C-alpha positions as CSV (number, residue, x, y, z in Angstrom):
1,X,54.9,97.6,86.4
2,X,56.0,95.8,83.2
3,X,58.1,92.7,83.4
4,X,61.7,93.1,82.2
5,X,62.7,91.2,79.1
6,X,66.2,90.2,78.1
7,X,66.5,89.8,74.4
8,X,69.4,89.5,72.1
9,X,68.9,91.0,68.7
10,X,70.7,90.6,65.4
11,X,72.1,93.6,63.5
12,X,70.4,94.5,60.3
13,X,71.2,96.6,57.3
14,X,69.0,98.9,55.3
15,X,69.5,101.6,52.8
16,X,69.6,104.9,54.7
17,X,69.3,108.6,54.0
18,X,70.2,111.6,56.1
19,X,68.3,114.0,58.3
20,X,69.4,116.7,60.8
21,X,71.0,115.6,64.1
22,X,71.7,117.8,67.1
23,X,75.3,118.9,67.7
24,X,75.7,116.5,70.7
25,X,76.5,113.6,68.3
26,X,80.2,113.0,68.4
27,X,82.2,112.3,65.2
28,X,81.3,111.8,61.5
29,X,80.8,108.0,61.8
30,X,78.5,108.4,64.8
31,X,76.6,111.2,63.1
32,X,76.0,109.0,60.1
33,X,74.9,106.1,62.3
34,X,72.5,108.3,64.3
35,X,71.1,110.0,61.2
36,X,70.6,106.6,59.5
37,X,68.8,105.1,62.4
38,X,66.5,108.2,62.7
39,X,65.7,108.0,59.0
40,X,64.9,104.3,59.2
41,X,62.7,104.8,62.2
42,X,60.8,107.6,60.5
43,X,60.4,105.7,57.2
44,X,59.6,102.3,58.7
45,X,57.6,103.2,61.8
46,X,56.5,106.8,61.3
47,X,58.4,107.8,64.5
48,X,60.1,111.2,64.8
49,X,63.1,112.0,67.0
50,X,62.8,115.4,68.7
51,X,66.3,115.4,70.2
52,X,69.5,113.5,70.6
53,X,71.8,113.8,73.6
54,X,75.1,112.0,74.1
55,X,76.6,111.0,77.5
56,X,79.4,109.0,79.0
57,X,78.0,105.8,80.7
58,X,80.9,106.0,83.2
59,X,79.3,109.2,84.5
60,X,76.4,106.9,85.6
61,X,78.7,104.5,87.4
62,X,78.9,102.1,84.5
63,X,82.3,101.0,83.1
64,X,81.6,99.3,79.8
65,X,85.1,98.5,78.6
66,X,86.3,100.7,75.7
67,X,82.9,102.0,74.8
68,X,82.5,105.4,76.3
69,X,79.5,106.8,74.6
70,X,75.7,106.6,75.1
71,X,72.9,108.3,73.3
72,X,69.4,109.2,74.5
73,X,66.9,109.7,71.7
74,X,63.8,111.8,72.7
75,X,60.8,110.6,70.7
76,X,57.8,112.5,69.7
77,X,54.8,111.2,71.6
78,X,52.1,109.5,69.5
79,X,50.6,106.1,68.9
80,X,53.3,105.1,66.4
81,X,56.0,105.8,69.1
82,X,54.1,103.8,71.7
83,X,53.8,100.9,69.3
84,X,57.5,101.0,68.5
85,X,58.5,101.1,72.2
86,X,56.4,98.0,72.7
87,X,58.5,96.2,70.1
88,X,61.8,95.3,71.9
89,X,63.2,93.4,69.0
90,X,62.8,96.4,66.6
91,X,64.1,98.8,69.2
92,X,67.1,96.5,69.9
93,X,67.8,96.5,66.1
94,X,67.8,100.3,66.0
95,X,70.2,100.4,69.0
96,X,72.4,97.8,67.3
97,X,72.4,99.9,64.1
98,X,73.8,102.9,66.0
99,X,76.4,100.8,67.8
100,X,77.5,99.1,64.6
101,X,78.1,102.5,63.0
102,X,79.6,104.1,66.0
103,X,81.9,101.7,67.7
104,X,82.3,103.7,70.9
105,X,78.6,103.4,71.8
106,X,77.9,101.3,74.9
107,X,74.2,102.1,75.4
108,X,71.2,103.6,73.7
109,X,68.1,104.9,75.4
110,X,64.8,105.8,73.6
111,X,62.8,108.2,75.7
112,X,59.1,109.2,75.3
113,X,58.1,112.2,77.3
114,X,54.4,112.6,77.6
115,X,51.8,114.4,79.7
116,X,51.2,111.1,81.6
117,X,55.0,110.8,82.5
118,X,58.1,109.5,80.8
119,X,58.9,106.1,79.5
120,X,62.3,104.9,78.4
121,X,63.8,101.7,77.1
122,X,67.6,101.2,77.3
123,X,69.8,98.8,75.3
124,X,73.5,98.1,75.7
125,X,76.2,95.9,74.3
126,X,77.4,92.7,75.9
127,X,80.9,91.3,76.0
128,X,80.4,90.0,72.4
129,X,79.3,93.5,71.2
130,X,75.7,92.2,70.7
131,X,72.9,94.6,71.8
132,X,70.5,93.5,74.5
133,X,67.6,95.1,76.4
134,X,68.5,96.3,79.9
135,X,66.5,94.9,82.9
136,X,64.2,97.3,84.6
137,X,64.8,97.6,88.4
138,X,62.1,99.2,90.5
139,X,63.3,102.4,92.3
140,X,62.4,100.9,95.7
141,X,64.1,97.6,95.3
142,X,67.3,96.6,97.1
143,X,69.1,96.3,93.7
144,X,68.4,100.0,93.0
145,X,70.7,100.9,95.9
146,X,73.8,99.2,94.3
147,X,76.4,101.8,93.2
148,X,77.1,101.3,90.4
149,X,74.2,99.3,89.1
150,X,75.3,96.1,87.3
151,X,75.8,96.5,83.6
152,X,72.5,95.7,81.9
153,X,70.3,97.2,84.6
154,X,68.5,100.5,84.8
155,X,66.3,102.0,87.5
156,X,62.7,102.6,86.4
157,X,59.3,103.0,88.0
């Protein structure tokens, strides 16, 4: 099992272009933020998004203040995607880009579904609206039985 890392990341800005996004993206500002992040990810890292799903973090037991939106980005499995998922600072910057453009976003998950099993990395905003990587809690640990989980934690493994 990989060790969890907590990192803060700074927002960054890049020139962006549009690409199609699934209908589950809410609002024009959010659609623009999601499309821009997808375009940047494809251009800078060669990673393609195969799907985008929105959700309300409160449905998972989280209550992240006034931010009521989360996104899961399903990524096409290949070596570029694995390399990107192993770069928490870059992933955190992508998540921050989405949250900066869509102010209702509380958390962003990047999910790779492969034949060997799934792998996801989740990022969320702290009290100062700065994105950070969620801690991985093993499914068999006592912390995993907390309901709801503390903000900044996700069950994995």
